[in-house]
BALOBA-1460 file (C-alpha; in Angstrom, 3 decimals):
// residues 325
<rec num="1" residu="m" x="0.000" y="0.000" z="0.000"/>
<rec num="2" residu="s" x="1.477" y="3.319" z="-1.054"/>
<rec num="3" residu="s" x="1.548" y="6.517" z="0.927"/>
<rec num="4" residu="p" x="-1.653" y="8.587" z="0.894"/>
<rec num="5" residu="s" x="-1.904" y="11.913" z="-0.834"/>
<rec num="6" residu="p" x="-1.970" y="14.944" z="1.497"/>
<rec num="7" residu="l" x="-5.335" y="16.524" z="2.071"/>
<rec num="8" residu="g" x="-3.862" y="19.719" z="0.714"/>
<rec num="9" residu="s" x="-4.334" y="18.254" z="-2.743"/>
<rec num="10" residu="l" x="-8.116" y="18.455" z="-2.383"/>
<rec num="11" residu="m" x="-9.817" y="21.429" z="-3.974"/>
<rec num="12" residu="l" x="-12.931" y="22.394" z="-2.001"/>
<rec num="13" residu="i" x="-15.754" y="24.586" z="-3.204"/>
<rec num="14" residu="a" x="-16.201" y="27.510" z="-0.825"/>
<rec num="15" residu="l" x="-19.230" y="27.735" z="1.460"/>
<rec num="16" residu="v" x="-20.378" y="24.186" z="0.651"/>
<rec num="17" residu="p" x="-20.197" y="21.411" z="3.300"/>
<rec num="18" residu="a" x="-17.246" y="19.131" z="2.587"/>
<rec num="19" residu="l" x="-17.907" y="15.477" z="1.873"/>
<rec num="20" residu="l" x="-14.395" y="14.190" z="2.359"/>
<rec num="21" residu="r" x="-13.880" y="13.455" z="6.068"/>
<rec num="22" residu="a" x="-11.600" y="16.057" z="7.603"/>
<rec num="23" residu="d" x="-10.134" y="13.604" z="10.095"/>
<rec num="24" residu="a" x="-8.866" y="10.988" z="7.626"/>
<rec num="25" residu="e" x="-6.751" y="10.809" z="4.486"/>
<rec num="26" residu="p" x="-7.414" y="8.692" z="1.386"/>
<rec num="27" residu="r" x="-5.621" y="5.334" z="1.243"/>
<rec num="28" residu="t" x="-4.239" y="3.689" z="-1.874"/>
<rec num="29" residu="l" x="-4.091" y="-0.003" z="-2.818"/>
<rec num="30" residu="k" x="-1.333" y="-1.107" z="-5.164"/>
<rec num="31" residu="g" x="-1.212" y="-4.410" z="-6.988"/>
<rec num="32" residu="h" x="-2.543" y="-4.079" z="-10.521"/>
<rec num="33" residu="q" x="-0.076" y="-3.696" z="-13.391"/>
<rec num="34" residu="g" x="-2.533" y="-1.978" z="-15.705"/>
<rec num="35" residu="s" x="-5.405" y="0.525" z="-15.636"/>
<rec num="36" residu="v" x="-8.073" y="-0.305" z="-13.034"/>
<rec num="37" residu="m" x="-11.165" y="-0.415" z="-15.238"/>
<rec num="38" residu="a" x="-13.790" y="-1.193" z="-12.573"/>
<rec num="39" residu="v" x="-14.154" y="-1.304" z="-8.791"/>
<rec num="40" residu="t" x="-17.131" y="-2.683" z="-6.878"/>
<rec num="41" residu="f" x="-18.007" y="-3.576" z="-3.285"/>
<rec num="42" residu="s" x="-19.696" y="-6.781" z="-2.161"/>
<rec num="43" residu="p" x="-23.260" y="-6.247" z="-0.871"/>
<rec num="44" residu="d" x="-22.068" y="-6.611" z="2.736"/>
<rec num="45" residu="g" x="-19.237" y="-4.130" z="2.120"/>
<rec num="46" residu="k" x="-16.506" y="-6.510" z="3.290"/>
<rec num="47" residu="i" x="-14.821" y="-7.151" z="-0.052"/>
<rec num="48" residu="l" x="-13.704" y="-4.750" z="-2.766"/>
<rec num="49" residu="a" x="-13.281" y="-6.278" z="-6.218"/>
<rec num="50" residu="s" x="-11.243" y="-4.617" z="-8.953"/>
<rec num="51" residu="c" x="-10.395" y="-5.518" z="-12.536"/>
<rec num="52" residu="s" x="-7.693" y="-4.318" z="-14.841"/>
<rec num="53" residu="r" x="-6.041" y="-4.223" z="-18.220"/>
<rec num="54" residu="d" x="-3.483" y="-6.574" z="-16.639"/>
<rec num="55" residu="k" x="-6.043" y="-9.378" z="-17.299"/>
<rec num="56" residu="t" x="-6.741" y="-9.948" z="-13.597"/>
<rec num="57" residu="i" x="-9.450" y="-9.442" z="-10.996"/>
<rec num="58" residu="k" x="-8.346" y="-8.747" z="-7.446"/>
<rec num="59" residu="l" x="-10.349" y="-9.193" z="-4.245"/>
<rec num="60" residu="w" x="-9.359" y="-6.946" z="-1.330"/>
<rec num="61" residu="d" x="-10.383" y="-6.773" z="2.309"/>
<rec num="62" residu="a" x="-12.283" y="-3.475" z="2.233"/>
<rec num="63" residu="a" x="-11.476" y="-2.661" z="5.869"/>
<rec num="64" residu="t" x="-7.740" y="-3.399" z="5.917"/>
<rec num="65" residu="g" x="-6.781" y="-3.122" z="2.239"/>
<rec num="66" residu="e" x="-5.227" y="-6.591" z="2.340"/>
<rec num="67" residu="l" x="-5.187" y="-8.427" z="-0.985"/>
<rec num="68" residu="k" x="-7.174" y="-11.634" z="-0.494"/>
<rec num="69" residu="r" x="-7.120" y="-13.250" z="-3.925"/>
<rec num="70" residu="t" x="-6.160" y="-12.665" z="-7.569"/>
<rec num="71" residu="l" x="-8.286" y="-14.241" z="-10.316"/>
<rec num="72" residu="t" x="-6.378" y="-14.944" z="-13.517"/>
<rec num="73" residu="e" x="-8.598" y="-16.910" z="-15.930"/>
<rec num="74" residu="h" x="-9.198" y="-14.110" z="-18.468"/>
<rec num="75" residu="t" x="-6.717" y="-13.902" z="-21.352"/>
<rec num="76" residu="a" x="-7.093" y="-10.176" z="-22.127"/>
<rec num="77" residu="d" x="-8.100" y="-6.843" z="-20.542"/>
<rec num="78" residu="v" x="-10.903" y="-7.143" z="-17.966"/>
<rec num="79" residu="y" x="-13.278" y="-4.198" z="-18.373"/>
<rec num="80" residu="d" x="-15.900" y="-4.835" z="-15.717"/>
<rec num="81" residu="v" x="-16.583" y="-6.844" z="-12.584"/>
<rec num="82" residu="t" x="-19.685" y="-6.904" z="-10.396"/>
<rec num="83" residu="f" x="-21.124" y="-8.847" z="-7.470"/>
<rec num="84" residu="s" x="-24.502" y="-10.539" z="-7.629"/>
<rec num="85" residu="p" x="-27.226" y="-9.152" z="-5.324"/>
<rec num="86" residu="k" x="-26.746" y="-12.063" z="-2.913"/>
<rec num="87" residu="g" x="-22.978" y="-11.588" z="-2.977"/>
<rec num="88" residu="n" x="-22.220" y="-15.223" z="-3.765"/>
<rec num="89" residu="l" x="-21.246" y="-14.659" z="-7.407"/>
<rec num="90" residu="l" x="-18.971" y="-12.379" z="-9.385"/>
<rec num="91" residu="a" x="-19.386" y="-11.627" z="-13.081"/>
<rec num="92" residu="s" x="-16.594" y="-10.235" z="-15.229"/>
<rec num="93" residu="a" x="-16.361" y="-8.897" z="-18.792"/>
<rec num="94" residu="s" x="-13.284" y="-8.981" z="-20.982"/>
<rec num="95" residu="t" x="-11.617" y="-8.151" z="-24.264"/>
<rec num="96" residu="d" x="-11.279" y="-11.926" z="-24.716"/>
<rec num="97" residu="k" x="-15.006" y="-11.741" z="-25.718"/>
<rec num="98" residu="t" x="-16.132" y="-13.824" z="-22.754"/>
<rec num="99" residu="i" x="-18.047" y="-13.305" z="-19.534"/>
<rec num="100" residu="r" x="-17.014" y="-15.354" z="-16.555"/>
<rec num="101" residu="l" x="-19.124" y="-16.240" z="-13.545"/>
<rec num="102" residu="w" x="-17.070" y="-16.847" z="-10.403"/>
<rec num="103" residu="d" x="-17.787" y="-18.250" z="-6.981"/>
<rec num="104" residu="a" x="-17.113" y="-15.141" z="-4.891"/>
<rec num="105" residu="q" x="-16.040" y="-17.217" z="-1.893"/>
<rec num="106" residu="t" x="-13.574" y="-19.582" z="-3.549"/>
<rec num="107" residu="g" x="-12.550" y="-17.587" z="-6.617"/>
<rec num="108" residu="k" x="-13.290" y="-20.549" z="-8.888"/>
<rec num="109" residu="v" x="-14.820" y="-20.091" z="-12.346"/>
<rec num="110" residu="m" x="-18.292" y="-21.586" z="-12.344"/>
<rec num="111" residu="r" x="-19.211" y="-20.806" z="-15.932"/>
<rec num="112" residu="t" x="-17.856" y="-19.082" z="-19.048"/>
<rec num="113" residu="l" x="-20.426" y="-17.341" z="-21.227"/>
<rec num="114" residu="e" x="-19.575" y="-17.096" z="-24.915"/>
<rec num="115" residu="g" x="-21.503" y="-15.459" z="-27.720"/>
<rec num="116" residu="h" x="-20.303" y="-11.891" z="-28.102"/>
<rec num="117" residu="t" x="-18.080" y="-11.314" z="-31.140"/>
<rec num="118" residu="d" x="-16.028" y="-8.460" z="-29.690"/>
<rec num="119" residu="t" x="-14.913" y="-6.967" z="-26.347"/>
<rec num="120" residu="v" x="-17.495" y="-7.218" z="-23.556"/>
<rec num="121" residu="r" x="-17.516" y="-3.850" z="-21.790"/>
<rec num="122" residu="s" x="-20.125" y="-4.125" z="-19.027"/>
<rec num="123" residu="v" x="-22.168" y="-6.655" z="-17.054"/>
<rec num="124" residu="a" x="-25.080" y="-6.332" z="-14.614"/>
<rec num="125" residu="f" x="-27.149" y="-8.813" z="-12.596"/>
<rec num="126" residu="s" x="-30.920" y="-8.572" z="-12.471"/>
<rec num="127" residu="r" x="-32.468" y="-7.900" z="-9.077"/>
<rec num="128" residu="d" x="-33.582" y="-11.529" z="-8.685"/>
<rec num="129" residu="q" x="-30.130" y="-12.770" z="-9.786"/>
<rec num="130" residu="k" x="-31.668" y="-14.976" z="-12.472"/>
<rec num="131" residu="t" x="-30.404" y="-12.942" z="-15.435"/>
<rec num="132" residu="l" x="-27.057" y="-11.408" z="-16.307"/>
<rec num="133" residu="a" x="-27.024" y="-8.603" z="-18.881"/>
<rec num="134" residu="s" x="-23.919" y="-7.843" z="-20.934"/>
<rec num="135" residu="a" x="-22.943" y="-5.003" z="-23.264"/>
<rec num="136" residu="s" x="-20.363" y="-5.289" z="-26.013"/>
<rec num="137" residu="v" x="-18.371" y="-3.508" z="-28.681"/>
<rec num="138" residu="d" x="-20.283" y="-5.784" z="-31.095"/>
<rec num="139" residu="r" x="-23.257" y="-3.370" z="-30.561"/>
<rec num="140" residu="m" x="-25.333" y="-6.040" z="-28.840"/>
<rec num="141" residu="v" x="-26.899" y="-6.358" z="-25.417"/>
<rec num="142" residu="r" x="-27.266" y="-9.980" z="-24.388"/>
<rec num="143" residu="l" x="-29.266" y="-11.539" z="-21.564"/>
<rec num="144" residu="w" x="-27.997" y="-14.763" z="-20.013"/>
<rec num="145" residu="d" x="-29.527" y="-17.341" z="-17.679"/>
<rec num="146" residu="v" x="-27.315" y="-17.243" z="-14.588"/>
<rec num="147" residu="e" x="-28.177" y="-20.781" z="-13.522"/>
<rec num="148" residu="t" x="-27.476" y="-22.493" z="-16.868"/>
<rec num="149" residu="g" x="-25.252" y="-19.986" z="-18.671"/>
<rec num="150" residu="k" x="-27.482" y="-20.143" z="-21.733"/>
<rec num="151" residu="l" x="-28.261" y="-17.103" z="-23.860"/>
<rec num="152" residu="k" x="-31.857" y="-16.003" z="-23.263"/>
<rec num="153" residu="q" x="-32.179" y="-12.982" z="-25.543"/>
<rec num="154" residu="t" x="-30.221" y="-10.556" z="-27.719"/>
<rec num="155" residu="l" x="-31.293" y="-6.906" z="-27.747"/>
<rec num="156" residu="e" x="-30.474" y="-5.060" z="-30.967"/>
<rec num="157" residu="g" x="-30.791" y="-1.368" z="-31.750"/>
<rec num="158" residu="h" x="-27.557" y="0.416" z="-30.933"/>
<rec num="159" residu="t" x="-25.520" y="1.335" z="-34.005"/>
<rec num="160" residu="k" x="-22.115" y="1.530" z="-32.318"/>
<rec num="161" residu="r" x="-20.325" y="-0.127" z="-29.393"/>
<rec num="162" residu="v" x="-22.297" y="-0.471" z="-26.159"/>
<rec num="163" residu="k" x="-20.188" y="0.765" z="-23.242"/>
<rec num="164" residu="s" x="-22.322" y="0.463" z="-20.092"/>
<rec num="165" residu="i" x="-25.392" y="-1.357" z="-18.822"/>
<rec num="166" residu="a" x="-27.478" y="-1.077" z="-15.638"/>
<rec num="167" residu="y" x="-30.699" y="-2.429" z="-14.157"/>
<rec num="168" residu="s" x="-33.088" y="-0.076" z="-12.380"/>
<rec num="169" residu="p" x="-33.429" y="-0.776" z="-8.640"/>
<rec num="170" residu="d" x="-36.881" y="-2.342" z="-9.107"/>
<rec num="171" residu="g" x="-35.543" y="-4.514" z="-11.922"/>
<rec num="172" residu="n" x="-38.132" y="-3.390" z="-14.468"/>
<rec num="173" residu="i" x="-35.816" y="-1.365" z="-16.719"/>
<rec num="174" residu="l" x="-32.507" y="-2.240" z="-18.320"/>
<rec num="175" residu="a" x="-30.530" y="0.794" z="-19.520"/>
<rec num="176" residu="s" x="-27.693" y="0.665" z="-22.055"/>
<rec num="177" residu="a" x="-25.324" y="3.431" z="-23.158"/>
<rec num="178" residu="s" x="-23.461" y="3.533" z="-26.456"/>
<rec num="179" residu="s" x="-20.911" y="5.322" z="-28.589"/>
<rec num="180" residu="d" x="-23.874" y="6.145" z="-30.851"/>
<rec num="181" residu="q" x="-24.563" y="8.957" z="-28.315"/>
<rec num="182" residu="t" x="-27.817" y="7.392" z="-27.101"/>
<rec num="183" residu="i" x="-29.132" y="5.595" z="-24.034"/>
<rec num="184" residu="r" x="-31.792" y="2.954" z="-24.555"/>
<rec num="185" residu="l" x="-34.269" y="2.002" z="-21.860"/>
<rec num="186" residu="w" x="-35.507" y="-1.558" z="-22.351"/>
<rec num="187" residu="n" x="-38.363" y="-3.381" z="-20.687"/>
<rec num="188" residu="s" x="-36.369" y="-5.994" z="-18.797"/>
<rec num="189" residu="r" x="-39.050" y="-8.658" z="-19.233"/>
<rec num="190" residu="s" x="-40.018" y="-8.240" z="-22.876"/>
<rec num="191" residu="g" x="-36.776" y="-6.801" z="-24.217"/>
<rec num="192" residu="k" x="-38.705" y="-4.056" z="-26.006"/>
<rec num="193" residu="v" x="-37.306" y="-0.531" z="-26.209"/>
<rec num="194" residu="m" x="-39.298" y="1.791" z="-23.971"/>
<rec num="195" residu="r" x="-37.427" y="5.012" z="-24.698"/>
<rec num="196" residu="v" x="-34.300" y="6.356" z="-26.396"/>
<rec num="197" residu="l" x="-32.529" y="9.191" z="-24.574"/>
<rec num="198" residu="e" x="-30.651" y="11.658" z="-26.775"/>
<rec num="199" residu="g" x="-28.687" y="14.759" z="-25.862"/>
<rec num="200" residu="h" x="-25.026" y="13.935" z="-25.444"/>
<rec num="201" residu="t" x="-22.829" y="15.158" z="-28.297"/>
<rec num="202" residu="s" x="-20.178" y="12.432" z="-28.129"/>
<rec num="203" residu="d" x="-19.704" y="8.825" z="-27.026"/>
<rec num="204" residu="l" x="-21.392" y="7.670" z="-23.805"/>
<rec num="205" residu="e" x="-19.134" y="5.987" z="-21.261"/>
<rec num="206" residu="c" x="-21.060" y="5.097" z="-18.102"/>
<rec num="207" residu="i" x="-24.596" y="5.093" z="-16.687"/>
<rec num="208" residu="a" x="-25.994" y="4.616" z="-13.172"/>
<rec num="209" residu="f" x="-29.485" y="4.650" z="-11.664"/>
<rec num="210" residu="s" x="-30.218" y="6.561" z="-8.488"/>
<rec num="211" residu="p" x="-31.197" y="4.310" z="-5.551"/>
<rec num="212" residu="d" x="-34.874" y="5.310" z="-5.886"/>
<rec num="213" residu="g" x="-34.807" y="4.658" z="-9.640"/>
<rec num="214" residu="k" x="-36.097" y="8.103" z="-10.554"/>
<rec num="215" residu="l" x="-32.856" y="9.422" z="-12.058"/>
<rec num="216" residu="l" x="-30.333" y="8.029" z="-14.494"/>
<rec num="217" residu="a" x="-26.858" y="9.579" z="-14.617"/>
<rec num="218" residu="s" x="-24.733" y="9.368" z="-17.753"/>
<rec num="219" residu="s" x="-21.157" y="10.382" z="-18.520"/>
<rec num="220" residu="s" x="-19.661" y="11.165" z="-21.882"/>
<rec num="221" residu="h" x="-16.654" y="12.131" z="-23.958"/>
<rec num="222" residu="d" x="-18.406" y="15.507" z="-24.366"/>
<rec num="223" residu="t" x="-17.052" y="16.345" z="-20.825"/>
<rec num="224" residu="t" x="-20.534" y="16.493" z="-19.265"/>
<rec num="225" residu="v" x="-22.643" y="14.398" z="-16.943"/>
<rec num="226" residu="r" x="-26.384" y="14.395" z="-17.555"/>
<rec num="227" residu="l" x="-29.147" y="13.542" z="-15.119"/>
<rec num="228" residu="w" x="-32.243" y="12.146" z="-16.802"/>
<rec num="229" residu="d" x="-35.781" y="11.818" z="-15.464"/>
<rec num="230" residu="v" x="-36.423" y="8.108" z="-16.011"/>
<rec num="231" residu="e" x="-40.198" y="8.503" z="-16.243"/>
<rec num="232" residu="t" x="-40.218" y="11.281" z="-18.848"/>
<rec num="233" residu="g" x="-36.853" y="10.728" z="-20.539"/>
<rec num="234" residu="k" x="-36.014" y="14.420" z="-20.214"/>
<rec num="235" residu="v" x="-32.746" y="15.905" z="-18.968"/>
<rec num="236" residu="r" x="-33.086" y="17.345" z="-15.470"/>
<rec num="237" residu="h" x="-29.545" y="18.693" z="-15.185"/>
<rec num="238" residu="t" x="-26.447" y="18.923" z="-17.331"/>
<rec num="239" residu="l" x="-23.417" y="18.932" z="-15.046"/>
<rec num="240" residu="e" x="-20.476" y="20.884" z="-16.408"/>
<rec num="241" residu="g" x="-17.031" y="21.393" z="-14.916"/>
<rec num="242" residu="h" x="-14.883" y="18.500" z="-16.095"/>
<rec num="243" residu="r" x="-12.300" y="19.273" z="-18.755"/>
<rec num="244" residu="a" x="-12.020" y="15.891" z="-20.474"/>
<rec num="245" residu="e" x="-13.806" y="12.600" z="-21.091"/>
<rec num="246" residu="v" x="-15.899" y="11.576" z="-18.072"/>
<rec num="247" residu="d" x="-15.406" y="7.842" z="-17.654"/>
<rec num="248" residu="s" x="-17.500" y="6.969" z="-14.605"/>
<rec num="249" residu="v" x="-20.511" y="7.973" z="-12.520"/>
<rec num="250" residu="t" x="-21.981" y="6.471" z="-9.356"/>
<rec num="251" residu="f" x="-24.618" y="7.422" z="-6.774"/>
<rec num="252" residu="s" x="-24.118" y="7.208" z="-3.027"/>
<rec num="253" residu="p" x="-26.395" y="4.634" z="-1.341"/>
<rec num="254" residu="d" x="-28.645" y="7.368" z="0.100"/>
<rec num="255" residu="g" x="-28.962" y="9.013" z="-3.317"/>
<rec num="256" residu="k" x="-27.844" y="12.406" z="-2.038"/>
<rec num="257" residu="t" x="-24.497" y="12.482" z="-3.839"/>
<rec num="258" residu="l" x="-23.400" y="11.736" z="-7.384"/>
<rec num="259" residu="a" x="-19.696" y="11.168" z="-8.034"/>
<rec num="260" residu="s" x="-18.065" y="11.477" z="-11.449"/>
<rec num="261" residu="g" x="-14.528" y="10.511" z="-12.435"/>
<rec num="262" residu="c" x="-12.677" y="12.062" z="-15.340"/>
<rec num="263" residu="k" x="-9.549" y="11.834" z="-17.439"/>
<rec num="264" residu="d" x="-8.762" y="15.358" z="-16.189"/>
<rec num="265" residu="l" x="-7.553" y="13.533" z="-13.021"/>
<rec num="266" residu="s" x="-10.417" y="14.724" z="-10.831"/>
<rec num="267" residu="i" x="-13.455" y="13.313" z="-9.060"/>
<rec num="268" residu="k" x="-16.378" y="15.686" z="-8.660"/>
<rec num="269" residu="l" x="-19.178" y="15.315" z="-6.105"/>
<rec num="270" residu="w" x="-22.566" y="16.754" z="-7.071"/>
<rec num="271" residu="d" x="-25.995" y="17.315" z="-5.567"/>
<rec num="272" residu="p" x="-28.222" y="15.299" z="-7.928"/>
<rec num="273" residu="q" x="-31.353" y="17.213" z="-6.958"/>
<rec num="274" residu="t" x="-30.021" y="20.666" z="-7.818"/>
<rec num="275" residu="g" x="-27.089" y="19.814" z="-10.092"/>
<rec num="276" residu="a" x="-24.768" y="21.881" z="-7.878"/>
<rec num="277" residu="q" x="-21.132" y="20.872" z="-7.604"/>
<rec num="278" residu="r" x="-20.091" y="20.325" z="-3.993"/>
<rec num="279" residu="q" x="-16.490" y="19.237" z="-4.042"/>
<rec num="280" residu="t" x="-13.580" y="18.269" z="-6.276"/>
<rec num="281" residu="l" x="-11.155" y="15.551" z="-5.199"/>
<rec num="282" residu="t" x="-7.681" y="15.431" z="-6.708"/>
<rec num="283" residu="g" x="-4.609" y="13.357" z="-6.001"/>
<rec num="284" residu="p" x="-4.382" y="10.582" z="-8.623"/>
<rec num="285" residu="k" x="-1.623" y="11.238" z="-11.153"/>
<rec num="286" residu="n" x="-3.417" y="9.442" z="-13.981"/>
<rec num="287" residu="r" x="-6.913" y="9.381" z="-15.434"/>
<rec num="288" residu="l" x="-9.855" y="8.180" z="-13.342"/>
<rec num="289" residu="e" x="-11.349" y="5.041" z="-14.897"/>
<rec num="290" residu="s" x="-13.843" y="3.786" z="-12.300"/>
<rec num="291" residu="l" x="-15.802" y="4.659" z="-9.163"/>
<rec num="292" residu="a" x="-17.924" y="2.863" z="-6.543"/>
<rec num="293" residu="f" x="-19.438" y="3.776" z="-3.174"/>
<rec num="294" residu="s" x="-19.355" y="1.267" z="-0.335"/>
<rec num="295" residu="p" x="-22.805" y="0.037" z="0.790"/>
<rec num="296" residu="d" x="-22.644" y="2.184" z="3.944"/>
<rec num="297" residu="g" x="-21.658" y="5.257" z="1.921"/>
<rec num="298" residu="k" x="-18.568" y="5.893" z="4.039"/>
<rec num="299" residu="t" x="-16.000" y="5.080" z="1.347"/>
<rec num="300" residu="l" x="-15.674" y="6.045" z="-2.299"/>
<rec num="301" residu="a" x="-13.330" y="3.771" z="-4.242"/>
<rec num="302" residu="s" x="-11.711" y="4.974" z="-7.441"/>
<rec num="303" residu="g" x="-9.513" y="3.186" z="-9.940"/>
<rec num="304" residu="s" x="-6.859" y="5.067" z="-11.879"/>
<rec num="305" residu="g" x="-5.273" y="4.268" z="-15.199"/>
<rec num="306" residu="g" x="-1.949" y="4.562" z="-16.930"/>
<rec num="307" residu="p" x="1.333" y="3.942" z="-15.084"/>
<rec num="308" residu="e" x="-0.224" y="4.599" z="-11.649"/>
<rec num="309" residu="s" x="-2.868" y="1.834" z="-11.717"/>
<rec num="310" residu="l" x="-3.896" y="2.448" z="-8.110"/>
<rec num="311" residu="i" x="-7.132" y="2.079" z="-6.190"/>
<rec num="312" residu="w" x="-7.907" y="5.091" z="-4.008"/>
<rec num="313" residu="l" x="-10.189" y="4.768" z="-0.973"/>
<rec num="314" residu="w" x="-11.701" y="8.140" z="-0.077"/>
<rec num="315" residu="p" x="-13.273" y="8.501" z="3.419"/>
<rec num="316" residu="i" x="-16.653" y="10.147" z="2.938"/>
<rec num="317" residu="a" x="-18.949" y="11.993" z="5.358"/>
<rec num="318" residu="k" x="-22.635" y="12.171" z="4.520"/>
<rec num="319" residu="f" x="-23.733" y="15.449" z="3.020"/>
<rec num="320" residu="g" x="-24.899" y="17.777" z="5.773"/>
<rec num="321" residu="d" x="-22.983" y="15.884" z="8.465"/>
<rec num="322" residu="e" x="-20.113" y="17.598" z="10.161"/>
<rec num="323" residu="a" x="-16.907" y="16.382" z="8.486"/>
<rec num="324" residu="g" x="-15.332" y="14.614" z="11.419"/>
<rec num="325" residu="p" x="-15.421" y="11.418" z="13.454"/>
């Protein structure tokens, strides 16, 4: 574990309550030999999983930062990793065109899902854990039976690579984001397109639903983050302030904070209700590739790219709380 960055590297917005805890410094976890493309916490918050261009997935003790296990079955860059809702499974997506389902306890591969014809960029479990959705550079969204590994359905419509996929909290909507500058909202049961969201002026990178399912956040190469009203499909807020491609967005568990990570080496924290920027976190020396809040909202994990390839663990205070113990 490398030395933490001094708190003096954090740029705070005046007169706005800080979200980074004033009594603690961010920690860093070192182990990957390539860009950290995704980070995610287990549902109980005890394990942090990360994946990388070094072809591996690493499982860390979220409390101590100790590396517990390295998973090495993929043969190319691993773009995404996620826990199942019950926490017993991991799913990973790779440039080797496969999806792997792992036993989260033992680290053993349970199943390899094949069918995509190009890099798989994103995976997401359905709320009932019966279906795994995947998004690929081959422009397809595929739905897989978790129990059998069989392909259930292929969703077609995007005209360029599909970068990110997410289920709504109630499980009724599957959202996909593409380089074709659109987001598609699919009925998760029928596979029919419910709505196409348009507004970004360049490739989409990442999408995330708010915990109540009313908002969908999207990040783009156009340097903005947009907050969409899921019911109407209209943009509520366009968040501006980043100076480069915004690679990741994630909501805090209470829905009161939206975090965005950018290739301009910053993380910005926003109020999703008003669109106001609250705080900017800096410290990583290379682009921000991935973000995830812990289930209790007390930690924000970020993965950086390039030569640094570190995971940063930022201690977070809830908005409105006094930044302290």
